[in-house]
C-alpha positions in Angstrom: 133.1 129.3 112.7 130.7 128.1 110.2 127.1 126.5 110.6 128.6 123.1 109.7 130.9 122.9 112.1 128.8 123.6 115.2 126.3 121.3 114.0 126.3 117.5 115.2 126.0 115.5 112.0 123.0 113.5 113.7 121.3 116.6 114.4 119.4 118.8 112.1 118.3 122.5 111.0 115.8 121.3 108.9 112.4 120.9 110.7 110.6 122.6 107.5 110.8 119.1 105.5 108.7 117.5 108.1 104.9 118.0 107.1 104.0 117.3 110.6 105.4 121.0 111.5 103.5 122.8 108.5 100.4 121.1 109.6 100.6 122.1 113.3 101.0 125.5 112.1 99.0 126.3 109.1 96.4 124.1 109.7 95.6 122.4 112.9 94.6 126.0 114.9 92.1 126.6 112.0 90.3 123.2 111.8 86.4 123.0 112.4 84.2 120.0 113.1 81.9 119.2 110.6 83.3 122.1 108.1 85.1 120.1 105.3 85.2 123.1 102.9 87.0 125.1 105.4 89.4 121.9 107.0 90.1 121.2 103.4 91.2 124.7 102.6 93.7 124.9 105.2 95.1 121.2 104.8 95.6 122.6 101.4 97.5 126.0 102.8 99.8 123.4 105.0 100.9 120.8 102.1 101.7 124.1 100.1 103.7 125.6 102.7 105.4 122.2 103.2 106.6 122.0 99.7 107.9 125.5 100.0 110.2 124.1 102.8 111.2 120.9 101.2 112.3 123.6 98.2 114.3 125.4 100.1 115.9 123.0 102.0 116.8 121.1 98.8 118.0 124.2 97.2 120.4 124.8 100.2 121.4 121.5 100.6 122.5 121.8 96.5 124.6 124.6 97.4 126.4 123.4 100.0 127.2 120.3 98.2 129.1 122.1 95.7 130.8 124.4 98.8 132.7 121.4 100.0 134.2 120.3 97.1 136.4 123.7 97.5 136.3 123.3 101.6 137.7 119.2 101.5 140.3 117.3 100.3 138.3 114.6 98.6 140.6 111.8 96.7 139.9 111.5 93.2 137.0 108.7 93.0 135.2 110.6 95.8 135.0 114.3 93.8 134.4 112.0 90.6 131.1 111.0 92.5 130.3 114.1 94.5 130.4 116.2 91.1 128.6 113.5 88.9 126.7 111.9 91.3 125.2 113.7 94.6 125.4 116.9 92.5 123.8 115.7 89.4 121.0 114.3 91.2 120.0 117.2 93.7 119.5 119.3 90.4 117.6 116.4 88.6 115.3 115.7 91.6 115.0 119.8 92.2 114.3 120.0 88.5 111.8 117.1 88.3 109.9 118.1 91.7 109.4 121.8 90.8 108.0 120.8 87.1 105.6 118.2 89.4 104.1 120.9 91.5 104.0 123.2 88.9 100.8 121.0 87.3 99.9 119.2 90.7 99.7 121.6 93.2 97.4 120.6 96.5 94.6 122.2 95.8 94.3 121.5 91.9 90.9 119.7 91.2 90.6 120.1 87.3 91.7 117.0 85.1 95.2 116.3 83.8 95.4 116.8 80.3 97.4 113.9 78.2 100.2 116.1 77.9 100.0 116.8 81.6 99.7 113.4 82.5 102.8 112.2 80.8 104.9 114.8 82.1 103.7 114.5 85.4 104.2 110.7 85.5 107.8 111.0 84.2 108.5 113.8 86.7 107.2 111.5 89.6 109.0 108.5 88.0 112.0 110.6 87.8 112.2 111.4 91.4 111.6 108.0 93.1 114.5 106.6 90.8 116.9 109.6 91.7 116.2 109.7 95.2 117.5 106.0 95.9 120.6 107.0 93.2 121.3 110.0 95.5 121.8 107.4 98.5 124.0 105.4 97.0 125.9 108.1 95.2 126.8 109.5 98.9 127.7 106.1 99.8 130.3 105.9 97.0 131.8 109.1 97.9 131.9 108.2 102.0 133.4 104.8 101.1 136.5 106.2 98.5 136.6 109.2 100.6 137.1 107.3 104.3 136.6 103.3 103.4 138.9 101.0 104.0 140.5 99.0 100.6 138.5 96.1 101.5 135.5 98.5 101.8 136.7 100.1 98.1 137.0 97.1 96.1 134.0 95.1 97.7 130.9 94.5 95.1 129.0 97.7 94.1 125.7 96.0 94.8 126.8 95.4 98.6 127.4 99.1 99.0 124.7 101.4 100.8 124.3 103.7 103.5 122.2 101.1 105.2 124.0 97.4 103.9 126.0 95.6 106.6 129.0 96.0 104.3 129.6 100.1 104.8 128.8 99.6 108.6 131.0 96.8 109.3 133.6 99.5 108.0 135.2 100.8 111.4 135.6 104.3 109.4 132.2 104.5 108.3 130.0 103.1 111.3 129.9 106.4 112.8 127.6 107.9 109.8 125.9 104.3 109.4 124.9 104.8 113.1 123.9 108.1 112.9 121.6 106.8 109.8 119.8 104.5 111.5 116.7 106.2 112.3 116.5 106.7 108.6 116.0 102.9 107.7 112.2 102.6 108.2 111.8 105.1 105.8 114.4 103.9 103.4 112.8 100.4 103.2 109.3 102.0 103.0 110.4 104.6 99.9 111.9 101.5 98.2 108.3 100.2 97.8 107.7 103.4 95.4 111.0 103.5 93.6 111.6 99.2 93.4 108.6 99.4 91.2 108.7 102.2 89.5 112.5 100.6 88.3 112.0 97.2 87.7 108.1 96.7 87.0 105.7 99.0 86.9 106.2 103.0 86.9 104.3 105.2 89.1 101.2 106.7 87.4 99.1 109.4 88.5 95.4 109.0 87.6 94.6 112.3 85.0 90.6 112.6 86.8 88.3 110.3 88.7 84.9 110.1 87.2 81.2 110.0 89.0 78.1 108.0 87.2 77.0 111.4 86.7 80.3 112.5 85.3 80.1 109.4 82.8 77.0 110.3 81.6 78.6 113.9 80.8 81.7 112.3 79.3 79.3 110.4 77.0 77.0 113.5 76.1 80.5 115.6 74.9 81.7 112.4 73.1 78.5 112.5 71.1 78.8 116.1 70.6 82.1 116.0 68.9 80.8 112.9 67.1 77.8 115.2 65.5 80.2 117.9 64.9 82.9 115.9 63.1 80.2 114.3 61.1 78.3 118.0 60.4 82.0 119.1 59.4 81.3 121.9 61.7 85.1 122.0 63.1 84.7 125.6 64.9 83.5 123.8 67.3 85.6 121.1 68.0 88.0 122.9 69.9 85.2 123.9 73.0 84.2 120.7 72.7 87.1 118.9 73.7 88.0 121.5 76.4 85.0 120.5 77.9 85.2 116.5 77.9 88.7 117.3 78.9 87.3 118.9 82.4 84.8 116.3 83.3 85.9 114.8 86.8 87.6 115.8 89.6 91.4 115.4 89.9 92.4 113.1 93.0 95.8 114.1 94.4 97.0 110.1 94.5 99.2 107.6 92.8 100.0 103.8 92.1 102.2 101.8 90.5 99.4 99.0 89.5 95.7 99.3 89.4 95.3 96.4 92.0 97.4 98.5 94.4 96.3 100.3 97.1 96.8 104.4 96.1 99.2 107.0 97.8 98.4 110.5 98.7 100.7 112.5 96.9 100.9 115.2 99.2 102.3 114.7 101.6 104.0 111.4 100.8 106.6 113.0 97.8 107.6 116.2 99.8 108.3 114.5 102.8 110.1 111.6 100.9 112.7 114.1 99.2 112.6 115.1 102.7 114.3 112.6 104.1 116.7 112.7 101.4 117.6 116.1 102.3 118.2 115.0 105.7 120.3 112.4 105.2 122.1 114.6 102.9 122.7 117.1 105.4 123.7 114.5 107.6 126.5 112.9 105.1 127.4 116.4 103.8 128.3 117.5 107.5 129.9 114.2 107.8 132.4 115.0 105.4 133.1 118.5 106.3 134.0 117.4 109.9 135.9 114.3 108.9 137.8 116.8 106.3 138.3 119.2 108.8 139.8 116.9 112.0 142.2 115.6 108.8 143.2 119.0 108.4 144.5 119.8 111.9 148.2 119.9 113.1 149.1 116.7 114.7 
């Protein structure tokens, strides 16, 4: 028997996507009261190992989604949403998250260049838009594979893993019930996704400047201006690089400058991890339902 067929769809083998597990293993045993530098080092270790766990879980989920297409007799419509919805979203989330973490690892303190800032903002917005899109893709696979005719012809905006029209379908109610532990997270993640899609895009500030940093920044500005005036162009690259390094990257993101800021870690990988757990629940449900339908009666 395969791992999927023996694992109920409301249980998970994905503890590695939970930051608390990484924190208990890689940080908590080594924290020393009053030693901020030591503690920050081990917290970064926990955050980095959490990222590794989420990367691995996402990769495994993507591979398992691909094998479903050969193991289950999907309807044409369900196969369409699995191939061109679920599979594309998973790959896009994986690509965006790897790009993001390569520029902003947990221990980075050097300010972002303009190019890096643009790239991480692009990746962050893509991640959150695709996370909610992924959940909708799973919902439509389920509807077209197992749902009633009334559910299949419902208004598109009424269909979602956490919406009443989905849970009201008797064939889909077991999976809707299994997903209820994620309903609070789904509401919370929408506070990050919805403004990114409809109002203010998510943004990672390139650097935070202290009063001393501002003085140093202005000093570099003056030196650059002097070099340009004197046509000492050979000095410009070094001066501009010095200016770029003024300040400290603070690993936070936000929508609007007037709103609260959010920690990048562990928030972003935890959000991806919760989507992975939902994906595992859905894919196990599809597999079990497909195998049940294929058994001789």
